[in-house]
C-alpha positions as CSV (number, residue, x, y, z in Angstrom):
1,M,92.8,110.5,95.6
2,S,90.9,108.6,92.9
3,L,92.5,105.9,90.8
4,K,92.0,108.2,87.6
5,K,93.7,111.1,89.3
6,T,96.6,109.2,90.5
7,N,97.3,107.7,87.1
8,T,96.9,111.1,85.5
9,V,99.7,112.5,88.3
10,L,102.2,109.6,87.5
11,A,101.6,109.8,83.7
12,A,102.2,113.5,83.9
13,A,105.3,113.5,86.1
14,F,106.8,110.6,83.8
15,I,106.1,112.9,80.7
16,L,107.7,116.0,82.4
17,F,110.8,113.6,83.4
18,V,111.4,112.2,79.7
19,L,110.7,115.6,78.1
20,W,113.5,116.8,80.8
21,F,116.1,114.3,79.9
22,G,115.5,114.3,76.6
23,T,116.1,118.0,76.3
24,E,119.3,117.6,78.2
25,Y,120.5,115.1,75.6
26,I,119.6,117.9,73.0
27,L,121.2,120.8,74.7
28,S,124.6,119.1,76.5
29,P,124.9,115.6,75.5
30,E,128.5,115.4,76.6
31,T,127.0,116.3,80.4
32,V,124.5,113.5,80.5
33,A,125.8,110.9,78.3
34,P,127.9,109.1,81.1
35,G,124.6,108.6,82.6
36,Y,123.5,106.5,79.8
37,G,125.4,103.3,81.1
38,L,127.8,102.6,78.1
39,P,131.6,102.1,78.7
40,S,132.7,104.7,75.9
41,W,131.3,107.4,73.9
42,P,131.6,108.6,70.7
43,S,134.1,111.4,69.9
44,G,134.1,114.0,67.0
45,D,131.0,114.1,65.0
46,G,129.8,110.9,66.5
47,D,128.2,112.7,69.5
48,G,125.3,113.6,67.2
49,F,123.8,110.3,68.0
50,L,123.4,111.4,71.6
51,V,121.4,114.2,70.2
52,V,119.2,111.5,68.2
53,K,118.3,110.1,71.7
54,G,117.5,113.3,73.0
55,I,115.2,113.8,70.0
56,R,113.7,110.5,70.1
57,D,112.9,111.2,74.0
58,V,111.4,114.3,73.5
59,V,109.0,113.2,70.7
60,M,107.8,110.2,72.8
61,A,107.2,112.8,75.8
62,L,105.2,115.3,73.5
63,V,103.1,112.2,72.0
64,L,102.3,111.1,75.6
65,G,101.7,114.8,76.6
66,V,99.2,115.4,73.7
67,L,97.4,112.0,74.5
68,L,97.2,113.3,78.1
69,V,96.1,116.6,77.7
70,T,93.5,115.8,75.1
71,G,91.8,112.9,77.5
72,Q,92.7,110.2,75.1
73,R,93.4,108.0,78.1
74,R,92.9,104.6,76.6
75,A,95.5,105.7,73.7
76,L,97.7,106.8,76.4
77,G,97.9,103.5,77.9
78,W,98.6,101.7,74.9
79,A,101.3,104.5,73.8
80,L,103.1,104.1,77.2
81,L,103.1,100.2,76.9
82,V,104.7,100.6,73.3
83,E,107.0,103.2,74.2
84,A,108.2,101.1,77.0
85,F,110.1,99.2,74.2
86,A,112.4,102.2,73.7
87,A,113.6,102.0,77.3
88,Y,114.0,98.1,77.1
89,G,115.9,98.7,73.8
90,D,118.2,101.2,75.7
91,M,118.8,98.5,78.5
92,T,119.6,95.9,76.1
93,N,122.0,98.3,74.2
94,V,123.7,99.0,77.5
95,L,124.1,95.4,78.2
96,A,125.0,94.2,74.8
97,H,127.9,96.7,74.9
98,H,129.3,95.7,78.3
99,G,128.2,98.8,79.8
100,S,127.2,99.2,83.5
101,V,124.6,96.7,84.6
102,A,123.5,99.0,87.2
103,T,122.3,101.7,84.9
104,A,121.1,99.2,82.5
105,F,118.6,97.9,85.1
106,G,118.5,100.8,87.7
107,V,117.5,103.5,85.1
108,H,116.4,101.9,82.0
109,C,115.0,98.6,82.9
110,L,113.0,100.6,86.0
111,T,112.0,103.3,83.6
112,A,110.6,100.6,81.1
113,T,108.8,98.8,83.9
114,A,107.3,102.0,85.3
115,M,106.1,102.9,82.0
116,V,104.4,99.2,81.4
117,A,102.8,99.6,84.9
118,N,101.2,103.1,84.5
119,G,100.1,102.2,81.1
120,L,98.2,98.8,82.6
121,L,96.8,100.9,85.1
122,I,95.4,103.6,82.6
123,L,94.2,100.6,80.3
124,R,92.5,99.0,83.5
125,E,90.8,102.3,84.6
126,T,89.7,102.9,81.1
127,R,88.2,99.3,80.5
128,K,85.8,99.5,82.5
129,V,84.6,102.8,80.6
130,A,84.9,101.1,77.1
131,A,83.4,97.9,78.3
132,A,80.3,99.8,79.7
133,P,77.2,98.4,78.0
134,A,75.5,100.5,75.8
135,T,71.7,101.5,76.2
136,P,69.7,98.9,74.8
137,A,67.8,99.8,71.7
138,P,64.0,99.9,72.3
139,Q,62.3,96.9,71.4
140,P,59.0,97.1,69.3
141,A,55.9,96.0,71.0
């Protein structure tokens, strides 16, 4: 399998994964919230903040999906790198609030690192295309 095809499959799998768990946070935040890693969860109207996380994740996945489907591979690589900050932010949030260290690193840090690795692979793959020299202009005799 070519590098481009492998990167595309990895990016598509990641996008579907983020879309799935973002949707889960929107539809049933109380069910998936314990997997986030914080020691306690908001009650009453506070659980609406969990839906915000779901909306953020769905939008991030849709941005990546649009870039993948439209063939904007270089932009996809950069977007993966930038969006990794959200997952690193989730990790930091869990650690700052004395949550599960295992979840902080095993879920959030691993996800962010996978995003960075995939983004860098896509940028590496597209650098060769972007750096290809243009056809030299004809020179007068």
